[in-house]
ROVEX-116012 format. One record per residue: y, x, z of N, C-alpha, C in turn. Coordinates in nm, 2 decimals, decimal comma. Each point is the difference from the previous one (the first is absolute). Layout:
# residues N
R     n.py     n.px     n.pz    ca.py    ca.px    ca.pz     c.py     c.px     c.pz
R        Y        X        Z        Y        X        Z        Y        X        Z
...
This chain:
# residues 154
R     n.py     n.px     n.pz    ca.py    ca.px    ca.pz     c.py     c.px     c.pz
R    -1,14   -25,79    -9,63    -0,03     0,10    -0,10     0,13     0,07    -0,04
R    -0,01     0,13    -0,02     0,12     0,08    -0,04     0,02    -0,01    -0,15
R     0,13    -0,03    -0,03     0,04    -0,01    -0,14     0,02     0,14    -0,06
R    -0,02     0,01    -0,14     0,01     0,13    -0,06     0,14     0,07     0,02
R     0,10    -0,08     0,00     0,14     0,06     0,03     0,01     0,05     0,14
R    -0,06    -0,06     0,09     0,00     0,05     0,14    -0,07     0,13     0,01
R    -0,12     0,01    -0,07    -0,08     0,12     0,00     0,08     0,12    -0,06
R     0,07    -0,03    -0,11     0,08     0,11    -0,07     0,11     0,04     0,09
R     0,07    -0,09     0,07     0,10     0,03     0,09    -0,05     0,09     0,12
R    -0,11    -0,04     0,05    -0,06     0,08     0,11    -0,04     0,14    -0,04
R    -0,05     0,01    -0,12    -0,04     0,14    -0,05     0,13     0,08    -0,02
R     0,10    -0,06    -0,05     0,13     0,08    -0,01     0,05     0,05     0,13
R    -0,02    -0,08     0,11     0,05     0,04     0,13    -0,10     0,10     0,07
R    -0,11     0,02    -0,06    -0,10     0,09     0,06     0,01     0,14    -0,05
R     0,10     0,04    -0,07     0,02     0,13    -0,05    -0,01     0,10     0,12
R    -0,05     0,12    -0,03    -0,01     0,11     0,10     0,14     0,03     0,06
R     0,00     0,04     0,12     0,12     0,05     0,07     0,06     0,12    -0,08
R     0,13    -0,01    -0,05     0,05     0,11    -0,08     0,01     0,13     0,09
R     0,03    -0,01     0,13     0,00     0,12     0,08    -0,13     0,06     0,01
R    -0,11    -0,07     0,02    -0,13     0,05     0,00    -0,03     0,07    -0,13
R     0,04    -0,06    -0,11    -0,02     0,05    -0,13     0,07     0,14    -0,02
R     0,12     0,01     0,05     0,08     0,12    -0,01    -0,07     0,11     0,09
R    -0,05    -0,04     0,11    -0,07     0,09     0,09    -0,12     0,06    -0,07
R    -0,08    -0,08    -0,08    -0,11     0,06    -0,07     0,05     0,10    -0,11
R     0,10    -0,04    -0,07     0,06     0,09    -0,10     0,03     0,14     0,06
R     0,07    -0,01     0,12     0,05     0,12     0,06    -0,12     0,08     0,05
R    -0,11    -0,06     0,06    -0,12     0,06     0,04    -0,07     0,08    -0,11
R    -0,01    -0,07    -0,11    -0,06     0,07    -0,12     0,08     0,12    -0,04
R     0,13    -0,02    -0,01     0,08     0,12    -0,05    -0,01     0,11     0,10
R     0,00    -0,02     0,13    -0,01     0,10     0,10    -0,13     0,08    -0,02
R    -0,11    -0,07    -0,02    -0,13     0,06    -0,02    -0,01     0,08    -0,13
R     0,05    -0,06    -0,11     0,00     0,08    -0,12     0,09     0,12     0,01
R     0,11    -0,01     0,06     0,09     0,12     0,02    -0,07     0,11     0,08
R    -0,06    -0,04     0,11    -0,07     0,09     0,09    -0,12     0,07    -0,07
R    -0,08    -0,08    -0,07    -0,11     0,06    -0,07     0,04     0,10    -0,11
R     0,11    -0,04    -0,08     0,05     0,09    -0,10     0,05     0,13     0,07
R     0,07    -0,02     0,11     0,06     0,12     0,07    -0,12     0,09     0,05
R    -0,10    -0,06     0,05    -0,11     0,07     0,07    -0,10     0,06    -0,10
R    -0,04    -0,08    -0,10    -0,10     0,04    -0,09     0,04     0,03    -0,15
R     0,12    -0,04    -0,03     0,05     0,01    -0,14    -0,02    -0,11    -0,09
R    -0,08    -0,10     0,05    -0,03    -0,12    -0,08    -0,04    -0,11     0,10
R     0,00    -0,12    -0,05    -0,05    -0,12     0,08    -0,08    -0,09    -0,09
R    -0,13    -0,02     0,03    -0,09    -0,08    -0,07    -0,01    -0,13     0,07
R    -0,03    -0,11    -0,07    -0,02    -0,13     0,06    -0,10     0,00     0,11
R    -0,11     0,08    -0,01    -0,10     0,00     0,10     0,05     0,07     0,13
R     0,09     0,10    -0,02     0,06     0,06     0,12     0,10    -0,09     0,07
R     0,07    -0,07    -0,08     0,10    -0,10     0,06    -0,08    -0,11     0,07
R    -0,11    -0,05    -0,06    -0,08    -0,10     0,06    -0,05     0,05     0,14
R    -0,05     0,12     0,00    -0,05     0,05     0,12     0,10     0,02     0,11
R     0,12     0,05    -0,03     0,11     0,01     0,09     0,04    -0,13     0,06
R     0,01    -0,11    -0,08     0,05    -0,13     0,04    -0,11    -0,09     0,05
R    -0,12     0,04    -0,02    -0,12    -0,09     0,04     0,00    -0,13    -0,08
R     0,02     0,01    -0,13    -0,01    -0,11    -0,09    -0,09     0,03    -0,12
R    -0,03    -0,10    -0,08    -0,09     0,02    -0,11     0,08     0,07    -0,12
R    -0,08     0,07    -0,08     0,06     0,07    -0,12     0,07    -0,11    -0,09
R    -0,07    -0,12    -0,01     0,06    -0,10    -0,08     0,14    -0,04     0,05
R     0,02    -0,01     0,13     0,13    -0,03     0,06     0,10     0,10    -0,03
R    -0,04     0,13     0,00     0,08     0,11    -0,03     0,05    -0,01    -0,15
R    -0,10    -0,02    -0,08     0,03    -0,01    -0,15     0,11    -0,11    -0,02
R    -0,02    -0,12     0,06     0,10    -0,10    -0,02     0,14     0,04     0,05
R     0,00     0,06     0,12     0,13     0,05     0,05     0,06     0,11    -0,09
R    -0,08     0,09    -0,05     0,05     0,10    -0,08     0,07    -0,06    -0,13
R    -0,07    -0,10    -0,05     0,06    -0,06    -0,12     0,13    -0,07     0,03
R     0,01    -0,05     0,12     0,12    -0,07     0,04     0,11     0,11     0,03
R    -0,03     0,11     0,06     0,10     0,11     0,03     0,04     0,05    -0,14
R    -0,08     0,01    -0,10     0,03     0,04    -0,13     0,11    -0,09    -0,06
R    -0,03    -0,13     0,01     0,10    -0,10    -0,05     0,13     0,01     0,07
R     0,00     0,04     0,13     0,12     0,01     0,08     0,07     0,13    -0,03
R    -0,05     0,09    -0,09     0,05     0,13    -0,03     0,00     0,09     0,12
R    -0,10    -0,01     0,08    -0,01     0,09     0,12    -0,10     0,11    -0,03
R    -0,10    -0,03    -0,09    -0,10     0,10    -0,04    -0,02    -0,01    -0,15
R    -0,06     0,11    -0,06    -0,05    -0,01    -0,13    -0,15     0,01     0,02
R    -0,06    -0,11    -0,05    -0,15    -0,02     0,02    -0,06    -0,03    -0,13
R    -0,10     0,08    -0,03    -0,09    -0,03    -0,12    -0,14    -0,01     0,06
R    -0,07    -0,11    -0,02    -0,13    -0,01     0,05    -0,09     0,11    -0,05
R    -0,08     0,06     0,09    -0,09     0,11    -0,03     0,07     0,13    -0,03
R     0,13     0,00     0,01     0,07     0,13    -0,02     0,08     0,05     0,12
R     0,02    -0,08     0,10     0,07     0,04     0,12     0,14    -0,06     0,00
R     0,08     0,05     0,10     0,13    -0,05     0,02     0,09     0,10     0,05
R     0,13    -0,03    -0,02     0,11     0,09     0,05     0,11    -0,10     0,05
R     0,08     0,05     0,09     0,11    -0,08     0,05     0,12     0,02    -0,09
R     0,07    -0,10    -0,03     0,12     0,01    -0,07     0,11     0,05     0,09
R     0,11     0,05    -0,05     0,11     0,04     0,10     0,04    -0,11     0,10
R     0,00    -0,12    -0,05     0,03    -0,11     0,09    -0,11    -0,02     0,11
R    -0,13     0,02    -0,04    -0,11    -0,01     0,09     0,00     0,11     0,10
R     0,03     0,13    -0,05     0,01     0,11     0,09     0,11    -0,02     0,10
R     0,11    -0,05    -0,04     0,11    -0,02     0,10    -0,03    -0,10     0,10
R    -0,06    -0,11    -0,04    -0,04    -0,10     0,10    -0,11     0,05     0,09
R    -0,10     0,07    -0,05    -0,10     0,06     0,08     0,05     0,10     0,10
R     0,09     0,09    -0,05     0,06     0,10     0,10     0,08    -0,07     0,11
R     0,07    -0,11    -0,04     0,08    -0,07     0,10    -0,10    -0,07     0,10
R    -0,11    -0,05    -0,04    -0,09    -0,06     0,09    -0,07     0,10     0,09
R    -0,03     0,12    -0,06    -0,06     0,10     0,08     0,10     0,05     0,11
R     0,13     0,01    -0,04     0,10     0,05     0,10     0,02    -0,11     0,11
R     0,00    -0,12    -0,04     0,01    -0,11     0,10    -0,12     0,00     0,09
R    -0,12     0,02    -0,05    -0,12     0,01     0,08     0,01     0,12     0,10
R     0,04     0,11    -0,05     0,01     0,12     0,09     0,11    -0,02     0,11
R     0,11    -0,06    -0,04     0,11    -0,03     0,10    -0,05    -0,09     0,11
R    -0,07    -0,11    -0,04    -0,05    -0,09     0,11    -0,11     0,07     0,08
R    -0,08     0,08    -0,06    -0,11     0,07     0,07     0,06     0,09     0,10
R     0,10     0,08    -0,04     0,07     0,09     0,09     0,06    -0,07     0,11
R     0,06    -0,11    -0,03     0,07    -0,09     0,11    -0,10    -0,04     0,10
R    -0,12    -0,05    -0,04    -0,10    -0,05     0,09    -0,06     0,12     0,08
R    -0,02     0,11    -0,06    -0,04     0,12     0,07     0,09     0,05     0,11
R     0,13    -0,02    -0,03     0,11     0,04     0,09    -0,02    -0,08     0,14
R    -0,05    -0,12    -0,01    -0,02    -0,08     0,12    -0,14     0,02     0,06
R    -0,08     0,10    -0,05    -0,13     0,03     0,05    -0,11    -0,09    -0,04
R     0,02    -0,07    -0,11    -0,10    -0,10    -0,04    -0,12     0,09    -0,06
R    -0,12    -0,04     0,04    -0,12     0,07    -0,04     0,00     0,01    -0,16
R    -0,04     0,11    -0,05     0,00     0,03    -0,14    -0,06    -0,11    -0,09
R    -0,12    -0,04     0,04    -0,07    -0,11    -0,08     0,07    -0,13     0,00
R     0,05    -0,04     0,11     0,08    -0,12     0,01     0,13     0,01    -0,07
R     0,07     0,12     0,01     0,13     0,02    -0,07    -0,02    -0,01    -0,15
R    -0,11     0,05    -0,06    -0,03     0,00    -0,14    -0,02    -0,15    -0,05
R    -0,08    -0,07     0,08    -0,02    -0,14    -0,03     0,13    -0,08     0,00
R     0,07     0,02     0,11     0,13    -0,08     0,02     0,10     0,04    -0,11
R     0,01     0,13    -0,03     0,10     0,04    -0,10    -0,04    -0,07    -0,14
R    -0,13     0,00    -0,03    -0,04    -0,07    -0,12     0,04    -0,15     0,00
R    -0,01    -0,06     0,11     0,04    -0,14     0,01     0,15    -0,03     0,00
R     0,07     0,09     0,06     0,15    -0,02     0,02     0,08     0,04    -0,13
R    -0,05     0,10    -0,07     0,08     0,06    -0,10     0,04    -0,10    -0,11
R    -0,07    -0,10    -0,02     0,03    -0,09    -0,11     0,09    -0,11     0,04
R     0,04    -0,01     0,13     0,08    -0,11     0,05     0,13     0,04     0,05
R     0,04     0,12    -0,01     0,13     0,04     0,05     0,10     0,03    -0,11
R     0,12    -0,04     0,02     0,11     0,02    -0,09     0,03     0,15    -0,02
R     0,04     0,04    -0,11     0,04     0,14    -0,02     0,10     0,05     0,10
R     0,10    -0,08     0,04     0,10     0,04     0,10    -0,07     0,03     0,13
R    -0,10    -0,08     0,04    -0,07     0,01     0,12    -0,08     0,14     0,00
R    -0,06     0,03    -0,11    -0,08     0,12    -0,01     0,10     0,12     0,01
R     0,11    -0,01    -0,06     0,10     0,11     0,01     0,04     0,02     0,14
R     0,03    -0,11     0,08     0,04     0,01     0,14    -0,12     0,07     0,08
R    -0,12    -0,05    -0,02    -0,11     0,06     0,07    -0,01     0,15    -0,03
R     0,02     0,04    -0,13     0,00     0,14    -0,03     0,11     0,08     0,07
R     0,11    -0,06     0,01     0,11     0,07     0,07    -0,03     0,01     0,15
R    -0,06    -0,10     0,05    -0,04     0,01     0,15    -0,10     0,11     0,02
R    -0,10     0,01    -0,09    -0,11     0,10     0,01     0,06     0,14    -0,01
R     0,10     0,01    -0,10     0,06     0,13    -0,01     0,08     0,04     0,12
R     0,07    -0,10     0,06     0,08     0,02     0,12    -0,09     0,05     0,12
R    -0,12    -0,07     0,01    -0,09     0,04     0,11    -0,05     0,14    -0,03
R    -0,03     0,04    -0,12    -0,04     0,14    -0,03     0,11     0,10     0,04
R     0,13    -0,04    -0,03     0,11     0,09     0,03     0,04     0,01     0,14
R    -0,04    -0,11     0,08     0,04    -0,01     0,14    -0,12    -0,03     0,09
R    -0,10     0,10     0,01    -0,12    -0,03     0,07     0,02    -0,02     0,15
R     0,10     0,06     0,06     0,03    -0,02     0,14     0,04    -0,14     0,03
R     0,08    -0,06    -0,08     0,04    -0,14     0,01    -0,12    -0,09     0,00
R    -0,09     0,02    -0,10    -0,11    -0,08    -0,01    -0,10     0,01     0,12
R    -0,02     0,13     0,04    -0,09     0,01     0,12     0,05    -0,07     0,12
R     0,13     0,00     0,02     0,06    -0,08     0,11    -0,02    -0,15    -0,02
R     0,02    -0,04    -0,12    -0,03    -0,14    -0,03    -0,15    -0,04     0,02
R    -0,09     0,09    -0,04    -0,14    -0,03     0,02    -0,03    -0,01     0,15
R     0,06     0,09     0,08    -0,02     0,00     0,15     0,03    -0,14     0,06
R     0,09    -0,07    -0,06     0,03    -0,14     0,06    -0,11    -0,09    -0,02
R    -0,10     0,02    -0,09    -0,11    -0,09    -0,02    -0,11     0,01     0,12
R     0,01     0,11     0,07    -0,11     0,03     0,10     0,03    -0,08     0,13
């Protein structure tokens, strides 16, 4: 039989993965940012639809983002991004676009590139993203070099 102390210790060790938690925060911020950019507002129901989650899950995360000072959220009144939230969301969007462009450079099918970019963006260091961005810019500026490189794949 398990002793109460062992059960408490086990529960403490079962906390969610902090990286997975950060990924969810970033995903929500990206969606909120994009909805506000596209529609002028972001409602919990729109966020739920975009992310494929329940409205209750969205409400819980919005309250958490509010506590983190990333959004200003009042239930039944809507939400806005704080300057801190806007900056983080813009950075995430730029990271996503950089990785997407990188994958497209190698001829990855668009649908696959979008899925892969979404998965990769949360796990790369800022310095890695910057290097990938510099590589993509170099390829854009030197298309002849890259075409020669691609020819070696055949």
